[in-house]
N, CA, C and O atoms as a DFTB+ gen file, in Angstrom:
700 C
 N C O
     1  1      -3.752     -13.453      12.375
     2  2      -3.148     -12.143      12.506
     3  2      -3.722     -11.167      11.479
     4  3      -3.722      -9.962      11.731
     5  1      -4.207     -11.637      10.343
     6  2      -4.765     -10.779       9.301
     7  2      -6.266     -10.611       9.500
     8  3      -6.910     -11.391      10.202
     9  1      -6.808      -9.574       8.864
    10  2      -8.259      -9.433       8.845
    11  2      -8.852     -10.581       8.044
    12  3      -8.255     -11.041       7.071
    13  1     -10.011     -11.034       8.449
    14  2     -10.648     -12.170       7.793
    15  2     -11.368     -11.735       6.523
    16  3     -11.814     -10.594       6.405
    17  1     -11.474     -12.657       5.579
    18  2     -12.242     -12.429       4.368
    19  2     -13.663     -12.028       4.750
    20  3     -14.289     -12.648       5.609
    21  1     -14.152     -10.994       4.106
    22  2     -15.493     -10.502       4.382
    23  2     -15.558      -9.439       5.460
    24  3     -16.603      -8.817       5.652
    25  1     -14.442      -9.218       6.176
    26  2     -14.448      -8.190       7.231
    27  2     -14.708      -6.829       6.598
    28  3     -14.143      -6.501       5.554
    29  1     -15.564      -6.045       7.233
    30  2     -15.902      -4.723       6.717
    31  2     -15.166      -3.643       7.497
    32  3     -15.040      -3.704       8.720
    33  1     -14.691      -2.665       6.762
    34  2     -13.956      -1.538       7.331
    35  2     -14.682      -0.240       6.994
    36  3     -15.456      -0.176       6.039
    37  1     -14.421       0.788       7.790
    38  2     -14.947       2.140       7.557
    39  2     -16.454       2.119       7.360
    40  3     -16.979       2.602       6.357
    41  1     -17.142       1.543       8.356
    42  2     -18.613       1.471       8.356
    43  2     -19.169       0.817       7.094
    44  3     -20.192       1.239       6.554
    45  1     -18.479      -0.212       6.644
    46  2     -18.954      -0.995       5.507
    47  2     -18.560      -0.471       4.140
    48  3     -18.986      -1.023       3.126
    49  1     -17.754       0.585       4.088
    50  2     -17.345       1.121       2.777
    51  2     -16.393       0.181       2.048
    52  3     -16.323       0.194       0.819
    53  1     -15.656      -0.641       2.810
    54  2     -14.683      -1.556       2.222
    55  2     -14.881      -2.949       2.804
    56  3     -15.065      -3.104       4.011
    57  1     -14.844      -3.963       1.942
    58  2     -14.987      -5.349       2.385
    59  2     -13.744      -6.123       1.950
    60  3     -13.431      -6.207       0.763
    61  1     -13.043      -6.687       2.937
    62  2     -11.785      -7.400       2.689
    63  2     -12.046      -8.683       1.894
    64  3     -12.946      -9.459       2.215
    65  1     -11.232      -8.886       0.848
    66  2     -11.296     -10.120       0.064
    67  2     -10.149     -11.065       0.424
    68  3     -10.368     -12.245       0.696
    69  1      -8.909     -10.525       0.423
    70  2      -7.753     -11.368       0.745
    71  2      -6.522     -10.498       0.974
    72  3      -6.524      -9.303       0.678
    73  1      -5.481     -11.112       1.501
    74  2      -4.206     -10.427       1.712
    75  2      -3.446     -10.373       0.391
    76  3      -3.343     -11.374      -0.319
    77  1      -2.916      -9.199       0.071
    78  2      -2.055      -9.041      -1.099
    79  2      -0.582      -9.139      -0.726
    80  3       0.236      -9.623      -1.509
    81  1      -0.253      -8.677       0.474
    82  2       1.139      -8.713       0.908
    83  2       1.282      -8.203       2.325
    84  3       0.392      -7.542       2.860
    85  1       2.425      -8.522       2.927
    86  2       2.692      -8.071       4.283
    87  2       4.170      -7.786       4.429
    88  3       5.021      -8.565       4.000
    89  1       4.460      -6.640       5.051
    90  2       5.834      -6.271       5.349
    91  2       5.973      -6.035       6.837
    92  3       5.091      -6.400       7.615
    93  1       7.060      -5.437       7.229
    94  2       7.314      -5.196       8.635
    95  2       6.409      -4.149       9.263
    96  3       6.236      -4.125      10.482
    97  1       5.825      -3.272       8.426
    98  2       5.031      -2.166       8.955
    99  2       3.573      -2.195       8.532
   100  3       2.797      -1.339       8.959
   101  1       3.181      -3.147       7.712
   102  2       1.794      -3.131       7.284
   103  2       1.364      -4.374       6.544
   104  3       2.172      -5.188       6.098
   105  1       0.045      -4.485       6.433
   106  2      -0.586      -5.567       5.687
   107  2      -1.452      -4.912       4.624
   108  3      -2.239      -4.017       4.932
   109  1      -1.316      -5.348       3.377
   110  2      -2.120      -4.805       2.293
   111  2      -3.139      -5.848       1.857
   112  3      -2.801      -7.001       1.590
   113  1      -4.388      -5.415       1.792
   114  2      -5.504      -6.290       1.445
   115  2      -6.120      -5.879       0.120
   116  3      -6.152      -4.697      -0.224
   117  1      -6.605      -6.859      -0.616
   118  2      -7.503      -6.591      -1.731
   119  2      -8.886      -6.472      -1.109
   120  3      -9.286      -7.318      -0.309
   121  1      -9.613      -5.428      -1.472
   122  2     -10.927      -5.205      -0.896
   123  2     -11.873      -4.681      -1.965
   124  3     -11.448      -4.232      -3.029
   125  1     -13.145      -4.747      -1.663
   126  2     -14.148      -4.144      -2.526
   127  2     -14.570      -2.825      -1.909
   128  3     -14.901      -2.763      -0.725
   129  1     -14.557      -1.774      -2.709
   130  2     -15.144      -0.502      -2.291
   131  2     -16.628      -0.648      -2.611
   132  3     -17.043      -0.509      -3.761
   133  1     -17.419      -0.929      -1.580
   134  2     -18.789      -1.397      -1.776
   135  2     -19.687      -0.389      -2.474
   136  3     -20.519      -0.780      -3.293
   137  1     -19.545       0.880      -2.177
   138  2     -20.415       1.890      -2.782
   139  2     -20.219       2.029      -4.270
   140  3     -21.157       2.369      -4.992
   141  1     -19.004       1.769      -4.746
   142  2     -18.707       1.890      -6.172
   143  2     -18.496       0.538      -6.843
   144  3     -18.242       0.474      -8.046
   145  1     -18.598      -0.534      -6.080
   146  2     -18.426      -1.895      -6.595
   147  2     -17.136      -2.030      -7.404
   148  3     -17.140      -2.538      -8.526
   149  1     -16.036      -1.567      -6.815
   150  2     -14.739      -1.713      -7.481
   151  2     -13.716      -2.230      -6.489
   152  3     -13.875      -2.100      -5.275
   153  1     -12.670      -2.816      -7.030
   154  2     -11.594      -3.339      -6.200
   155  2     -10.612      -2.231      -5.855
   156  3     -10.295      -1.373      -6.679
   157  1     -10.140      -2.273      -4.618
   158  2      -9.142      -1.330      -4.122
   159  2      -8.132      -2.109      -3.289
   160  3      -8.361      -3.268      -2.942
   161  1      -7.029      -1.473      -2.976
   162  2      -6.044      -2.036      -2.050
   163  2      -6.116      -1.221      -0.767
   164  3      -6.090       0.010      -0.803
   165  1      -6.206      -1.910       0.365
   166  2      -6.273      -1.252       1.669
   167  2      -5.028      -1.639       2.451
   168  3      -4.776      -2.819       2.694
   169  1      -4.256      -0.638       2.841
   170  2      -3.050      -0.896       3.626
   171  2      -3.342      -0.584       5.083
   172  3      -3.795       0.510       5.420
   173  1      -3.078      -1.556       5.938
   174  2      -3.296      -1.445       7.374
   175  2      -1.949      -1.280       8.066
   176  3      -1.012      -2.032       7.798
   177  1      -1.854      -0.299       8.955
   178  2      -0.642      -0.148       9.751
   179  2      -0.610      -1.274      10.779
   180  3      -1.496      -1.384      11.626
   181  1       0.420      -2.105      10.693
   182  2       0.551      -3.258      11.586
   183  2       2.033      -3.596      11.687
   184  3       2.589      -4.242      10.799
   185  1       2.673      -3.157      12.773
   186  2       4.091      -3.470      12.970
   187  2       4.192      -4.908      13.478
   188  3       3.901      -5.199      14.638
   189  1       4.603      -5.774      12.601
   190  2       4.620      -7.215      12.868
   191  2       5.344      -7.584      14.164
   192  3       4.921      -8.501      14.868
   193  1       6.414      -6.889      14.478
   194  2       7.210      -7.226      15.661
   195  2       6.579      -6.759      16.979
   196  3       6.936      -7.251      18.050
   197  1       5.647      -5.815      16.894
   198  2       5.123      -5.200      18.119
   199  2       3.607      -5.290      18.273
   200  3       3.084      -5.100      19.371
   201  1       2.913      -5.572      17.205
   202  2       1.448      -5.565      17.244
   203  2       0.877      -6.976      17.209
   204  3       1.479      -7.909      16.678
   205  1      -0.291      -7.090      17.785
   206  2      -1.057      -8.335      17.749
   207  2      -2.503      -7.969      17.454
   208  3      -2.898      -6.812      17.601
   209  1      -3.283      -8.944      17.041
   210  2      -4.696      -8.718      16.790
   211  2      -5.490      -9.618      17.712
   212  3      -5.191     -10.805      17.843
   213  1      -6.505      -9.052      18.353
   214  2      -7.378      -9.858      19.204
   215  2      -8.069     -10.908      18.333
   216  3      -8.484     -10.605      17.215
   217  1      -8.193     -12.125      18.827
   218  2      -8.737     -13.227      18.036
   219  2     -10.185     -13.017      17.626
   220  3     -10.565     -13.362      16.507
   221  1     -10.995     -12.461      18.508
   222  2     -12.430     -12.330      18.238
   223  2     -12.807     -11.042      17.529
   224  3     -13.927     -10.907      17.037
   225  1     -11.876     -10.088      17.472
   226  2     -12.169      -8.801      16.845
   227  2     -11.041      -8.448      15.886
   228  3     -10.087      -9.208      15.722
   229  1     -11.160      -7.309      15.268
   230  2     -10.109      -6.827      14.381
   231  2      -9.169      -5.866      15.098
   232  3      -8.255      -5.320      14.481
   233  1      -9.386      -5.651      16.405
   234  2      -8.642      -4.655      17.162
   235  2      -7.174      -5.033      17.315
   236  3      -6.836      -6.175      17.629
   237  1      -6.319      -4.056      17.087
   238  2      -4.877      -4.216      17.228
   239  2      -4.487      -3.910      18.671
   240  3      -4.963      -2.938      19.259
   241  1      -3.625      -4.740      19.231
   242  2      -3.069      -4.500      20.554
   243  2      -1.553      -4.546      20.458
   244  3      -0.990      -5.081      19.503
   245  1      -0.911      -3.982      21.457
   246  2       0.548      -3.997      21.496
   247  2       1.011      -5.117      22.407
   248  3       0.403      -5.388      23.442
   249  1       2.101      -5.768      22.005
   250  2       2.647      -6.841      22.812
   251  2       3.166      -6.365      24.155
   252  3       3.066      -7.083      25.150
   253  1       3.721      -5.155      24.194
   254  2       4.227      -4.614      25.462
   255  2       3.954      -3.121      25.508
   256  3       3.984      -2.443      24.480
   257  1       3.691      -2.618      26.688
   258  2       3.393      -1.194      26.830
   259  2       4.629      -0.333      26.586
   260  3       4.498       0.846      26.257
   261  1       5.814      -0.894      26.740
   262  2       7.047      -0.146      26.520
   263  2       7.248       0.275      25.082
   264  3       7.963       1.243      24.820
   265  1       6.636      -0.426      24.142
   266  2       6.808      -0.092      22.732
   267  2       5.738       0.866      22.217
   268  3       5.773       1.258      21.051
   269  1       4.792       1.244      23.067
   270  2       3.673       2.089      22.631
   271  2       4.133       3.395      21.980
   272  3       3.613       3.766      20.927
   273  1       5.079       4.087      22.571
   274  2       5.549       5.364      22.024
   275  2       6.139       5.201      20.639
   276  3       5.851       5.989      19.739
   277  1       6.968       4.174      20.467
   278  2       7.575       3.941      19.164
   279  2       6.524       3.589      18.116
   280  3       6.560       4.115      17.004
   281  1       5.592       2.708      18.459
   282  2       4.539       2.312      17.526
   283  2       3.688       3.525      17.154
   284  3       3.323       3.687      15.990
   285  1       3.371       4.367      18.114
   286  2       2.585       5.577      17.840
   287  2       3.326       6.514      16.880
   288  3       2.705       7.104      15.996
   289  1       4.633       6.655      17.043
   290  2       5.414       7.504      16.132
   291  2       5.377       6.952      14.709
   292  3       5.193       7.708      13.755
   293  1       5.551       5.636      14.564
   294  2       5.516       5.042      13.226
   295  2       4.108       5.105      12.626
   296  3       3.958       5.242      11.412
   297  1       3.098       5.007      13.455
   298  2       1.721       5.134      12.971
   299  2       1.477       6.540      12.424
   300  3       0.846       6.700      11.379
   301  1       1.970       7.550      13.124
   302  2       1.837       8.925      12.635
   303  2       2.606       9.110      11.327
   304  3       2.159       9.835      10.439
   305  1       3.756       8.457      11.211
   306  2       4.525       8.512       9.960
   307  2       3.746       7.848       8.819
   308  3       3.758       8.342       7.692
   309  1       3.081       6.746       9.106
   310  2       2.243       6.037       8.138
   311  2       1.133       6.971       7.630
   312  3       0.896       7.055       6.425
   313  1       0.464       7.662       8.541
   314  2      -0.605       8.597       8.179
   315  2      -0.042       9.764       7.365
   316  3      -0.645      10.192       6.381
   317  1       1.114      10.273       7.783
   318  2       1.755      11.382       7.060
   319  2       2.104      10.954       5.633
   320  3       1.912      11.723       4.691
   321  1       2.617       9.729       5.472
   322  2       2.945       9.208       4.142
   323  2       1.697       9.145       3.270
   324  3       1.732       9.540       2.104
   325  1       0.604       8.655       3.824
   326  2      -0.644       8.557       3.059
   327  2      -1.114       9.930       2.605
   328  3      -1.530      10.097       1.458
   329  1      -1.052      10.908       3.490
   330  2      -1.481      12.270       3.134
   331  2      -0.574      12.876       2.068
   332  3      -1.046      13.548       1.151
   333  1       0.723      12.635       2.194
   334  2       1.661      13.153       1.192
   335  2       1.413      12.508      -0.166
   336  3       1.413      13.191      -1.190
   337  1       1.201      11.190      -0.175
   338  2       0.921      10.495      -1.434
   339  2      -0.392      10.950      -2.056
   340  3      -0.508      11.039      -3.278
   341  1      -1.378      11.235      -1.215
   342  2      -2.680      11.672      -1.716
   343  2      -2.574      12.998      -2.463
   344  3      -3.404      13.293      -3.322
   345  1      -1.568      13.789      -2.145
   346  2      -1.382      15.078      -2.808
   347  2      -0.708      14.940      -4.173
   348  3      -0.658      15.900      -4.942
   349  1      -0.196      13.760      -4.472
   350  2       0.487      13.537      -5.752
   351  2      -0.510      13.092      -6.817
   352  3      -1.379      12.260      -6.554
   353  1      -0.382      13.638      -7.994
   354  2      -1.253      13.248      -9.102
   355  2      -0.388      12.998     -10.332
   356  3      -0.072      13.916     -11.089
   357  1      -0.018      11.746     -10.508
   358  2       0.851      11.340     -11.623
   359  2       0.441       9.944     -12.051
   360  3       0.196       9.087     -11.202
   361  1       0.362       9.703     -13.327
   362  2      -0.154       8.415     -13.818
   363  2       0.716       7.214     -13.453
   364  3       0.262       6.074     -13.555
   365  1       1.951       7.448     -13.033
   366  2       2.835       6.332     -12.674
   367  2       3.091       6.263     -11.164
   368  3       4.054       5.639     -10.718
   369  1       2.217       6.913     -10.383
   370  2       2.258       6.839      -8.925
   371  2       0.876       6.402      -8.455
   372  3      -0.136       6.949      -8.893
   373  1       0.836       5.422      -7.570
   374  2      -0.437       4.900      -7.085
   375  2      -1.261       6.034      -6.468
   376  3      -0.725       6.891      -5.765
   377  1      -2.560       6.028      -6.736
   378  2      -3.457       7.061      -6.195
   379  2      -4.030       6.614      -4.852
   380  3      -4.472       5.477      -4.691
   381  1      -4.010       7.534      -3.902
   382  2      -4.618       7.298      -2.592
   383  2      -6.053       7.802      -2.658
   384  3      -6.311       8.931      -3.075
   385  1      -6.985       6.943      -2.238
   386  2      -8.410       7.241      -2.324
   387  2      -8.975       7.706      -0.995
   388  3      -9.849       8.573      -0.963
   389  1      -8.486       7.138       0.110
   390  2      -9.093       7.390       1.408
   391  2      -8.080       7.075       2.502
   392  3      -7.115       6.342       2.287
   393  1      -8.321       7.641       3.668
   394  2      -7.549       7.314       4.862
   395  2      -8.524       7.330       6.034
   396  3      -9.418       8.175       6.090
   397  1      -8.355       6.407       6.959
   398  2      -9.228       6.363       8.132
   399  2      -8.526       5.603       9.242
   400  3      -7.535       4.905       9.026
   401  1      -9.080       5.763      10.445
   402  2      -8.546       5.065      11.610
   403  2      -9.671       4.288      12.273
   404  3     -10.768       4.813      12.464
   405  1      -9.404       3.062      12.617
   406  2     -10.293       2.218      13.416
   407  2      -9.497       0.996      13.854
   408  3      -8.362       0.799      13.419
   409  1     -10.092       0.182      14.710
   410  2      -9.432      -1.025      15.219
   411  2      -8.110      -0.718      15.912
   412  3      -7.218      -1.565      15.963
   413  1      -7.984       0.508      16.451
   414  2      -6.784       0.926      17.158
   415  2      -5.570       1.025      16.232
   416  3      -4.431       0.857      16.667
   417  1      -5.834       1.304      14.932
   418  2      -4.754       1.463      13.968
   419  2      -5.210       2.390      12.845
   420  3      -6.294       2.968      12.915
   421  1      -4.389       2.528      11.820
   422  2      -4.700       3.406      10.693
   423  2      -4.688       2.602       9.393
   424  3      -4.025       1.571       9.281
   425  1      -5.438       3.104       8.419
   426  2      -5.554       2.472       7.103
   427  2      -5.494       3.552       6.030
   428  3      -5.932       4.682       6.244
   429  1      -4.940       3.185       4.863
   430  2      -5.199       4.024       3.704
   431  2      -5.572       3.140       2.534
   432  3      -5.129       1.998       2.412
   433  1      -6.402       3.708       1.681
   434  2      -6.985       2.980       0.560
   435  2      -6.382       3.529      -0.727
   436  3      -6.313       4.740      -0.932
   437  1      -5.949       2.618      -1.583
   438  2      -5.313       2.978      -2.849
   439  2      -6.058       2.343      -4.012
   440  3      -6.820       1.390      -3.845
   441  1      -5.817       2.899      -5.197
   442  2      -6.314       2.224      -6.388
   443  2      -5.681       0.829      -6.417
   444  3      -4.548       0.651      -5.970
   445  1      -6.400      -0.139      -6.933
   446  2      -5.860      -1.485      -7.065
   447  2      -5.190      -1.598      -8.423
   448  3      -5.816      -1.364      -9.457
   449  1      -3.916      -1.955      -8.416
   450  2      -3.141      -2.133      -9.645
   451  2      -2.918      -3.640      -9.779
   452  3      -2.076      -4.212      -9.087
   453  1      -3.676      -4.274     -10.671
   454  2      -3.773      -5.725     -10.667
   455  2      -2.883      -6.513     -11.605
   456  3      -3.089      -7.716     -11.760
   457  1      -1.906      -5.890     -12.234
   458  2      -1.084      -6.611     -13.194
   459  2       0.141      -7.286     -12.627
   460  3       0.986      -7.764     -13.383
   461  1       0.258      -7.338     -11.305
   462  2       1.437      -7.950     -10.692
   463  2       2.580      -6.961     -10.603
   464  3       2.483      -5.831     -11.081
   465  1       3.662      -7.401      -9.987
   466  2       4.818      -6.515      -9.803
   467  2       5.846      -6.720     -10.915
   468  3       5.851      -7.737     -11.608
   469  1       6.695      -5.741     -11.057
   470  2       7.805      -5.862     -12.006
   471  2       8.709      -7.016     -11.586
   472  3       9.266      -7.712     -12.435
   473  1       8.852      -7.217     -10.294
   474  2       9.651      -8.331      -9.785
   475  2       9.102      -9.667     -10.281
   476  3       9.859     -10.521     -10.743
   477  1       7.786      -9.842     -10.184
   478  2       7.160     -11.081     -10.661
   479  2       7.367     -11.263     -12.165
   480  3       7.635     -12.370     -12.633
   481  1       7.241     -10.177     -12.911
   482  2       7.373     -10.259     -14.367
   483  2       8.790     -10.639     -14.771
   484  3       8.986     -11.452     -15.674
   485  1       9.779     -10.049     -14.100
   486  2      11.176     -10.335     -14.425
   487  2      11.532     -11.783     -14.073
   488  3      12.322     -12.419     -14.770
   489  1      10.947     -12.296     -12.991
   490  2      11.188     -13.696     -12.623
   491  2      10.569     -14.653     -13.634
   492  3      11.096     -15.739     -13.872
   493  1       9.445     -14.246     -14.231
   494  2       8.735     -15.113     -15.179
   495  2       9.403     -15.143     -16.544
   496  3       9.412     -16.181     -17.206
   497  1       9.962     -14.015     -16.972
   498  2      10.600     -13.965     -18.295
   499  2      11.532     -12.766     -18.379
   500  3      11.361     -11.778     -17.665
   501  1      12.505     -12.867     -19.248
   502  2      13.427     -11.750     -19.460
   503  2      12.698     -10.647     -20.223
   504  3      11.900     -10.921     -21.119
   505  1      12.979      -9.410     -19.864
   506  2      12.376      -8.284     -20.568
   507  2      13.219      -7.930     -21.775
   508  3      14.448      -7.925     -21.712
   509  1      12.544      -7.633     -22.879
   510  2      13.304      -7.134     -24.024
   511  2      13.712      -5.688     -23.726
   512  3      13.150      -5.043     -22.841
   513  1      14.678      -5.201     -24.463
   514  2      15.240      -3.878     -24.203
   515  2      14.178      -2.774     -24.280
   516  3      14.156      -1.886     -23.428
   517  1      13.322      -2.818     -25.263
   518  2      12.308      -1.771     -25.436
   519  2      11.351      -1.722     -24.241
   520  3      10.996      -0.641     -23.769
   521  1      10.938      -2.890     -23.757
   522  2      10.026      -2.940     -22.611
   523  2      10.721      -2.428     -21.358
   524  3      10.145      -1.642     -20.606
   525  1      11.952      -2.867     -21.130
   526  2      12.704      -2.417     -19.954
   527  2      12.880      -0.901     -19.979
   528  3      12.704      -0.238     -18.957
   529  1      13.224      -0.355     -21.136
   530  2      13.406       1.098     -21.244
   531  2      12.093       1.848     -21.028
   532  3      12.090       2.931     -20.442
   533  1      10.991       1.291     -21.489
   534  2       9.680       1.916     -21.287
   535  2       9.359       2.000     -19.798
   536  3       8.934       3.047     -19.309
   537  1       9.565       0.895     -19.076
   538  2       9.333       0.906     -17.622
   539  2      10.263       1.900     -16.918
   540  3       9.831       2.642     -16.036
   541  1      11.528       1.908     -17.310
   542  2      12.506       2.814     -16.702
   543  2      12.089       4.263     -16.910
   544  3      12.159       5.066     -15.980
   545  1      11.660       4.604     -18.110
   546  2      11.229       5.981     -18.395
   547  2       9.989       6.348     -17.569
   548  3       9.886       7.468     -17.068
   549  1       9.066       5.419     -17.429
   550  2       7.854       5.688     -16.661
   551  2       8.180       5.944     -15.186
   552  3       7.665       6.888     -14.587
   553  1       9.018       5.120     -14.619
   554  2       9.393       5.290     -13.212
   555  2      10.264       6.538     -13.041
   556  3      10.132       7.244     -12.041
   557  1      11.146       6.816     -13.994
   558  2      11.953       8.042     -13.931
   559  2      11.051       9.272     -13.967
   560  3      11.312      10.249     -13.264
   561  1      10.006       9.237     -14.769
   562  2       9.045      10.335     -14.828
   563  2       8.362      10.525     -13.472
   564  3       8.202      11.653     -13.004
   565  1       7.959       9.411     -12.843
   566  2       7.321       9.472     -11.528
   567  2       8.292      10.043     -10.489
   568  3       7.912      10.886      -9.676
   569  1       9.537       9.583     -10.520
   570  2      10.534      10.058      -9.555
   571  2      10.873      11.529      -9.769
   572  3      11.064      12.264      -8.801
   573  1      10.950      11.964     -11.015
   574  2      11.195      13.373     -11.312
   575  2      10.063      14.225     -10.732
   576  3      10.311      15.283     -10.154
   577  1       8.838      13.766     -10.887
   578  2       7.675      14.463     -10.341
   579  2       7.749      14.528      -8.816
   580  3       7.537      15.588      -8.228
   581  1       8.048      13.396      -8.178
   582  2       8.153      13.322      -6.717
   583  2       9.254      14.243      -6.210
   584  3       9.057      14.977      -5.241
   585  1      10.409      14.207      -6.859
   586  2      11.528      15.048      -6.433
   587  2      11.198      16.526      -6.616
   588  3      11.650      17.365      -5.838
   589  1      10.413      16.845      -7.638
   590  2       9.964      18.222      -7.842
   591  2       9.064      18.706      -6.722
   592  3       8.935      19.912      -6.508
   593  1       8.441      17.784      -6.007
   594  2       7.600      18.107      -4.842
   595  2       8.405      18.052      -3.543
   596  3       7.841      18.139      -2.452
   597  1       9.716      17.909      -3.668
   598  2      10.634      17.832      -2.521
   599  2      10.351      16.617      -1.641
   600  3      10.441      16.676      -0.415
   601  1      10.008      15.519      -2.305
   602  2       9.781      14.246      -1.631
   603  2      10.756      13.237      -2.200
   604  3      11.367      13.456      -3.246
   605  1      10.891      12.125      -1.490
   606  2      11.742      11.046      -1.969
   607  2      11.024       9.716      -1.778
   608  3      10.252       9.537      -0.836
   609  1      11.293       8.795      -2.683
   610  2      10.842       7.420      -2.510
   611  2      12.000       6.709      -1.831
   612  3      13.122       6.725      -2.337
   613  1      11.741       6.091      -0.702
   614  2      12.823       5.519       0.092
   615  2      12.998       4.016      -0.085
   616  3      13.778       3.394       0.637
   617  1      12.277       3.426      -1.043
   618  2      12.350       1.965      -1.169
   619  2      12.081       1.521      -2.605
   620  3      11.187       0.713      -2.856
   621  1      12.852       2.048      -3.534
   622  2      12.657       1.683      -4.943
   623  2      13.253       0.303      -5.185
   624  3      14.439       0.067      -4.956
   625  1      12.402      -0.595      -5.652
   626  2      12.816      -1.952      -6.009
   627  2      11.717      -2.534      -6.889
   628  3      10.593      -2.033      -6.864
   629  1      12.004      -3.566      -7.659
   630  2      11.008      -4.127      -8.585
   631  2       9.699      -4.562      -7.923
   632  3       8.650      -4.514      -8.565
   633  1       9.733      -4.983      -6.661
   634  2       8.490      -5.392      -6.000
   635  2       7.622      -4.192      -5.610
   636  3       6.449      -4.368      -5.280
   637  1       8.179      -2.978      -5.641
   638  2       7.407      -1.765      -5.374
   639  2       7.021      -1.025      -6.655
   640  3       6.645       0.147      -6.628
   641  1       7.122      -1.731      -7.760
   642  2       6.655      -1.224      -9.051
   643  2       5.623      -2.226      -9.559
   644  3       5.944      -3.376      -9.859
   645  1       4.384      -1.767      -9.648
   646  2       3.311      -2.626     -10.138
   647  2       3.010      -2.300     -11.589
   648  3       3.340      -1.222     -12.083
   649  1       2.379      -3.245     -12.258
   650  2       1.998      -3.054     -13.657
   651  2       0.481      -3.004     -13.751
   652  3      -0.213      -3.869     -13.216
   653  1      -0.030      -1.984     -14.437
   654  2      -1.483      -1.859     -14.561
   655  2      -2.000      -2.623     -15.773
   656  3      -1.244      -3.315     -16.455
   657  1      -3.297      -2.488     -16.030
   658  2      -3.941      -3.241     -17.121
   659  2      -3.414      -2.843     -18.494
   660  3      -3.611      -3.584     -19.457
   661  1      -2.746      -1.688     -18.614
   662  2      -2.137      -1.242     -19.871
   663  2      -0.654      -1.552     -19.929
   664  3       0.055      -1.043     -20.798
   665  1      -0.170      -2.397     -19.000
   666  2       1.240      -2.760     -18.896
   667  2       2.120      -1.538     -18.687
   668  3       3.210      -1.438     -19.249
   669  1       1.633      -0.609     -17.868
   670  2       2.398       0.584     -17.492
   671  2       2.838       0.433     -16.042
   672  3       2.132      -0.155     -15.221
   673  1       4.012       0.971     -15.742
   674  2       4.580       0.889     -14.402
   675  2       3.932       1.908     -13.471
   676  3       3.708       3.060     -13.845
   677  1       3.632       1.459     -12.238
   678  2       3.064       2.327     -11.212
   679  2       3.872       2.144      -9.933
   680  3       4.016       1.031      -9.428
   681  1       4.390       3.240      -9.424
   682  2       5.231       3.223      -8.232
   683  2       4.370       3.204      -6.975
   684  3       3.428       3.987      -6.847
   685  1       4.698       2.303      -6.046
   686  2       3.961       2.171      -4.782
   687  2       4.934       2.208      -3.614
   688  3       6.148       2.278      -3.806
   689  1       4.394       2.160      -2.403
   690  2       5.118       1.941      -1.140
   691  2       6.349       2.821      -0.983
   692  3       7.477       2.370      -1.181
   693  1       6.124       4.065      -0.629
   694  2       7.194       5.038      -0.527
   695  2       8.063       4.875       0.716
   696  3       9.035       5.610       0.891
   697  1       7.724       3.920       1.579
   698  2       8.582       3.643       2.739
   699  2       8.451       4.706       3.778
   700  3       9.101       4.634       4.821
C-alpha cells in the first residue's frame, strides 16, 4: 500500500527512503531531495478507508466510484492546508518546501525534523519542569503566531510536536 523504497517522485526530485508514519488521511515518507542531497518529509494524500494503490505502479485508485466526490473534497482540503502552511514562517512550525500532484493524488514536502516526537520523548523519560516549560512556551509561541494569521491547529497532541536537532519543539500536522 505504501510507496516502495527508492521510488522517485516529482520527476526524480525526491527519492523515497521509508515510511515515517500513516494516519487516516495520509502517509508520510522520509525522502531525499536529490538536487540538494538533503532529507525531507513527503506527505502523500491517501485516505486509507477509500484509496488503494495499484500493485505495479504508484497510482492511487478509489475502492468505489461513489466515494470519489468525498475523496476529491478532502484532497482539495489537503492541498489548501499545504498552501496555508507554506505561508507561515515561524521557527516552531514545520516549513513546507514544495507541493505537487502525481499518481492520481497530491503531495507536499516539508523540512525533515529528525529528533522524534514529544510523545516518544515523554514515553522514554519524564520531563523535568524546565524542559516541559520550554516546550510549552515554544508551542504557545507557534500557536499565537498561527492564531494571529486567523488559522487554527486542529490536532494538537504530543505526537504532532516534533523535536529538532537543537531539542526545540516544532508543530506539525494541522489537521
